[in-house]
C-alpha positions in Angstrom: 38.5 -31.1 -120.8 35.9 -30.1 -118.0 35.5 -27.2 -119.0 35.0 -28.0 -122.8 32.9 -30.9 -121.7 30.6 -28.7 -119.9 30.4 -26.2 -122.2 29.9 -28.1 -125.0 27.3 -30.5 -123.4 25.9 -26.7 -122.0 25.6 -25.3 -126.0 23.7 -28.4 -127.1 21.0 -28.7 -124.1 20.3 -25.2 -125.1 19.7 -25.8 -128.7 17.5 -28.6 -127.3 15.1 -25.6 -126.7 16.0 -23.6 -129.3 12.6 -22.7 -130.1 12.2 -19.3 -129.2 8.4 -19.2 -129.7 7.7 -22.2 -127.7 10.3 -22.3 -124.8 11.0 -18.8 -124.5 8.3 -16.2 -125.3 6.0 -15.4 -122.4 3.1 -16.3 -124.9 4.7 -19.5 -125.3 5.4 -22.8 -123.0 6.4 -20.6 -120.3 5.9 -20.8 -116.9 3.7 -17.1 -115.0 5.2 -15.3 -112.6 2.9 -13.4 -110.6 4.0 -10.3 -108.3 7.6 -9.1 -108.2 9.7 -10.7 -110.5 11.7 -10.6 -113.8 9.5 -11.6 -116.2 6.3 -10.0 -114.8 8.6 -6.3 -115.0 9.2 -7.1 -118.6 6.2 -7.9 -119.6 5.2 -4.9 -118.0 7.4 -2.8 -120.3 6.0 -5.1 -123.6 9.8 -6.8 -123.5 9.1 -10.2 -122.4 8.9 -11.9 -125.5 13.0 -9.9 -125.9 13.8 -10.8 -122.6 13.6 -14.5 -123.4 15.1 -14.1 -126.8 18.1 -12.3 -125.2 18.3 -14.9 -122.3 18.4 -17.2 -125.0 21.5 -16.2 -126.9 23.3 -15.2 -123.8 23.2 -18.3 -122.5 24.8 -19.3 -125.8 27.0 -16.9 -125.5 28.6 -17.5 -122.5 28.4 -21.2 -123.1 30.2 -21.0 -125.9 33.0 -19.2 -124.6 33.7 -21.4 -121.6 33.8 -23.9 -124.2 36.7 -22.7 -126.2 38.5 -21.3 -123.2 37.8 -17.2 -124.1 38.4 -15.0 -121.2 37.4 -18.5 -119.4 37.2 -17.3 -115.4 34.3 -14.8 -116.8 32.5 -16.9 -118.8 32.0 -19.6 -116.7 31.2 -17.4 -113.6 28.3 -16.1 -116.7 27.5 -19.4 -117.7 26.8 -20.3 -113.6 24.5 -17.2 -113.6 22.6 -17.6 -117.7 22.5 -21.2 -116.3 20.4 -19.9 -112.7 18.5 -17.8 -114.8 17.2 -20.2 -117.5 15.7 -22.4 -114.9 13.9 -19.7 -113.1 12.6 -18.3 -116.9 11.7 -22.0 -117.8 11.8 -24.9 -115.8 9.1 -26.7 -118.2 11.6 -28.2 -120.7 14.4 -28.8 -117.7 15.5 -31.7 -116.4 17.2 -33.2 -113.2 20.5 -32.6 -115.2 20.3 -29.3 -115.2 20.7 -28.7 -111.5 23.3 -31.1 -111.4 25.8 -28.6 -114.2 24.7 -26.0 -111.5 27.0 -27.5 -109.1 29.2 -28.9 -111.2 29.8 -25.0 -112.9 30.2 -24.0 -109.0 32.9 -25.9 -108.8 35.0 -25.2 -112.1 34.7 -21.3 -110.6 36.9 -21.7 -108.6 39.3 -24.1 -110.8 41.9 -22.5 -113.8 40.0 -23.6 -116.7 41.8 -21.8 -118.7 45.7 -22.4 -118.4 45.5 -25.4 -121.1 43.3 -26.1 -124.3 41.9 -22.7 -124.2 42.4 -19.4 -126.4 43.0 -17.9 -123.6 46.6 -20.3 -122.8 47.1 -19.4 -126.4 46.9 -15.7 -126.0 49.2 -16.3 -123.5 51.5 -17.5 -125.0 52.0 -15.2 -127.9 52.1 -12.1 -125.6 54.7 -13.2 -123.4 57.7 -14.9 -123.4 58.2 -16.2 -119.9 58.8 -19.9 -119.2 57.7 -20.2 -115.5 55.0 -22.6 -115.3 52.4 -21.3 -112.6 51.2 -23.6 -110.2 47.4 -24.6 -110.3 45.1 -25.4 -107.4 44.2 -28.8 -107.2 41.0 -28.2 -104.5 38.4 -27.5 -106.8 38.9 -30.8 -108.8 38.5 -32.7 -105.3 35.5 -30.5 -104.5 34.0 -31.6 -108.0 34.9 -35.5 -107.1 33.6 -34.9 -103.9 30.5 -33.3 -105.1 29.6 -35.8 -107.7 30.1 -38.9 -104.9 27.8 -36.9 -102.8 25.2 -37.0 -105.9 26.1 -40.5 -105.9 25.1 -41.0 -102.5 22.3 -38.9 -102.1 20.5 -40.8 -105.3 21.1 -44.1 -103.8 19.9 -43.6 -99.9 17.2 -42.2 -101.9 16.1 -45.2 -103.9 16.6 -47.4 -100.6 13.0 -45.7 -99.5 11.4 -47.4 -102.8 9.9 -50.5 -103.1 11.1 -51.1 -106.2 14.7 -50.9 -105.9 14.1 -52.5 -102.4 13.4 -55.7 -104.1 15.4 -55.6 -107.1 12.3 -54.6 -110.0 13.3 -51.2 -110.6 15.4 -51.8 -113.6 13.4 -54.5 -114.9 10.0 -51.5 -115.3 12.1 -49.0 -116.7 13.2 -50.9 -119.5 9.7 -52.1 -120.2 8.4 -48.9 -120.0 7.3 -47.5 -122.9 7.9 -44.2 -121.7 11.7 -44.3 -121.1 12.6 -47.1 -123.0 14.3 -46.6 -126.5 13.4 -50.5 -128.3 10.3 -51.9 -128.4 11.3 -55.0 -126.7 10.3 -56.7 -123.3 13.1 -58.8 -121.1 12.4 -62.5 -121.1 11.4 -63.9 -118.0 14.2 -66.5 -118.6 16.9 -63.2 -117.9 14.1 -61.3 -115.3 17.3 -62.1 -112.7 19.9 -60.2 -114.6 17.5 -57.3 -114.3 17.4 -57.8 -110.3 21.6 -58.2 -110.1 21.6 -54.8 -112.2 18.7 -53.0 -109.8 21.6 -54.1 -106.9 24.1 -53.8 -108.1 23.3 -49.9 -109.6 22.3 -49.8 -105.6 25.9 -51.1 -104.3 27.7 -49.1 -107.2 26.2 -45.4 -106.5 25.9 -46.0 -102.4 29.6 -47.1 -102.7 31.0 -44.9 -105.1 32.1 -42.4 -102.5 34.5 -44.8 -100.4 35.9 -46.1 -103.3 36.9 -42.9 -104.9 38.9 -42.7 -101.4 41.9 -45.0 -102.6 43.3 -45.3 -106.1 42.8 -48.8 -107.4 39.2 -49.0 -106.3 38.9 -45.4 -108.2 40.1 -46.5 -111.3 37.1 -49.4 -110.4 34.3 -46.9 -110.2 35.3 -44.5 -112.6 34.9 -47.1 -115.2 32.2 -49.2 -114.1 30.2 -45.6 -113.9 30.9 -45.0 -117.2 29.9 -47.8 -118.3 26.9 -48.6 -116.2 25.6 -44.5 -117.6 26.7 -45.8 -121.1 24.3 -48.7 -121.0 21.8 -46.8 -119.7 21.9 -44.1 -122.7 21.9 -47.2 -125.2 18.5 -48.3 -123.6 17.1 -45.7 -121.7 15.9 -42.0 -123.1 17.6 -39.6 -120.8 18.8 -37.0 -123.5 22.3 -35.2 -123.0 22.4 -35.8 -118.4 24.2 -38.9 -119.4 27.2 -36.9 -121.3 27.2 -34.2 -118.0 27.6 -37.2 -115.3 30.1 -38.9 -118.0 32.2 -36.1 -117.9 31.9 -35.5 -114.1 33.3 -38.7 -113.0 35.7 -38.9 -115.3 37.7 -35.5 -114.9 41.3 -37.3 -115.3 40.0 -38.2 -118.7 42.9 -38.5 -121.5 43.2 -37.6 -125.1 42.6 -41.0 -126.5 39.1 -41.1 -124.4 38.5 -37.8 -125.5 38.8 -38.6 -129.1 37.0 -42.0 -128.9 34.0 -40.7 -127.7 34.2 -37.4 -130.2 35.0 -39.8 -133.1 31.9 -42.4 -132.2 29.4 -39.4 -132.0 30.4 -37.8 -134.7 30.8 -41.0 -137.1 27.1 -41.5 -135.2 25.6 -38.1 -136.3 26.9 -38.4 -139.7 25.1 -41.7 -140.3 21.9 -40.0 -139.2 21.9 -37.3 -141.5 22.9 -39.8 -144.6 19.9 -41.7 -143.5 17.2 -41.0 -145.4 14.8 -42.9 -143.1 15.7 -42.4 -139.4 12.7 -45.0 -138.7 15.5 -47.7 -137.8 17.6 -45.3 -135.6 14.6 -43.2 -133.9 14.9 -45.4 -130.9 18.6 -45.3 -130.6 20.1 -42.8 -128.8 16.7 -40.4 -129.9 18.2 -40.3 -133.3 16.0 -38.0 -135.7 16.9 -35.2 -138.3 17.0 -32.7 -135.6 19.2 -34.5 -133.4 21.5 -36.0 -136.0 23.3 -32.3 -136.3 24.0 -32.1 -132.6 25.6 -35.7 -132.4 27.7 -34.3 -134.5 28.6 -31.0 -133.9 29.8 -32.8 -130.4 31.3 -35.4 -131.7 33.3 -33.4 -134.1 34.0 -30.5 -130.9 35.4 -33.4 -128.9 37.8 -34.7 -131.5 38.9 -31.5 -132.5 39.6 -30.8 -129.1 41.4 -34.0 -128.8 43.8 -33.1 -132.1 44.8 -30.1 -131.3 45.0 -30.1 -127.4 48.8 -30.3 -127.3 49.0 -26.5 -129.3 47.3 -25.3 -126.0 49.5 -27.0 -123.5 47.0 -30.1 -123.1 50.0 -32.6 -123.6 53.0 -33.2 -121.1 54.8 -32.8 -124.1 54.0 -29.0 -124.8 54.1 -28.7 -120.5 57.8 -30.2 -120.8 58.9 -27.3 -123.6 56.5 -24.7 -121.7 58.8 -25.0 -118.6 62.4 -25.7 -120.2 64.5 -22.1 -119.9 65.0 -20.8 -123.2 
C-alpha cells in the first residue's frame, strides 16, 4: 500500500509542475548553477532543455512503475534517485514534503514492496507454481514508522521555539492568513479559545507521537488522531498534496476499506469539479479548479481500483491463505 500511495502521490506532484517550459527548461523558472554541475554541463552542449524534459518523463516513468509494482526494487530506487535529481534541478516549485518523500522512498528500498498488490507478484504467480510463501522483513516498515515519528518530534520541538506556538495563537493566525486559508472567513472572537486549544493539542500530538506508537492501544489513538488532524488541515489550509504524503506515511497498516473510502471520496470530488462549469465556489475548497480536478479524479480512481483488485494481486488474507495452501 505504501508503494502504491507514494507512487501515485509522486506522479500527481510531478504533474502539478508539468509546465515543461516554465519549470524544466533552463531558460524558464529554473535556478542557474555556476561552475561544475549537471546543468552547466548540459547547457555547455546546448542540451539544457532536453535534459530537463528527459528528467521529467524519466521521473514520471519511475513513479508510475513504482505505483503499479513493475520491477519494484528498481522502480523504488530509481524513484529516489529521480526525486533527489529533481530537487537539485529546480527546487523553486517544491515544498518540504518533497524531502519527506525522499526519506520514505529510502526506507521502502529495503522493503519487499513487490510481493503483493503489484505486477511483479502477478507475473510471478503466472510463471511459477510454487506454493511457498517467502517471509517478509518487518524492519523496513519499523524504520519508516520511526522516521515519521522522528519527523513529528523534530517539528514539535522546533515549534516550541516559536512565540506563536508557545502562546497558543499559531493556528488562529494561520487560519486567518490570506496566504494559507482556503475560505475567506475569520474565527469569531467567541471561538478563539478553540484555535488556542488546537495549537497546544497539535504540539502535544507531534511531540508525543514517538512515544504513543510504542504501545498498541495508544498507537491506534495516535494514528486516528493524526489522520483527523491532517484531514482538517487539508480542508481549511492550502497545503497541496503534501498532506496526502503524510497520511500515507502515518498509516502503514491501512486496510482496503480505508483505501477504498479515500479513493471514492477523491474520485467523486474530482468528477464534481470537472462537471461543474463554474468552479468559483469550489476554488477555495481543496484547491478545486478544472486544472486540478482531473488530478483528484485520477488519484481517487487509482486508489479505488487498487482496493478492488487487491485480492487478485495477493493483497488479502484469503489470497495469502490460498497461496500458502499446498496443491
